[in-house]
C-alpha positions, 0 to 999 in steps of 0.5 A: 524501477517498479514493474506492475506484474498484474492489475485488476478490478475487485468484486467486493464492495470495499475494494476498487482494485488489487495489484502486484509488483516487484523492482529490478534495479533502484530508481527514485520512488514517488508515491502519488496523491490518492483520495483513498486508503490502501493496504500494501503487503511488502516483501523485502530481504526475506521480511514481510510487512504490511502498511496502511497508506492514505489518503495522500494530499499530495505526491511524496517522494520516498527516496529510492525503490530497493532493487529486490522487493515484491509488493502486493496492494489492496486499494480501497473504495472512497467509501471504505474506511478504517475506524480508530481502534478504541483501547481499554485501560487496563484497571490495575 
């Protein structure tokens, strides 16, 4: 089960809110549909990963939540967006 430890609004013009959570035991996890993007940092089994999520048009079942995970999330405002990176071709 995922437990929200803290959640607060942000002063940033690009960030709606910041949250932190952890899990205790396993339980089915359903990612809710949101119209904004979110950055999520995960710590699981000593490994740290970062995920960019959203926008999501429907709820997505993601299997069971891990029993010993920690998360830190940054929910961006709807006016914030990520441009696709432009890649330069190597001339060689």
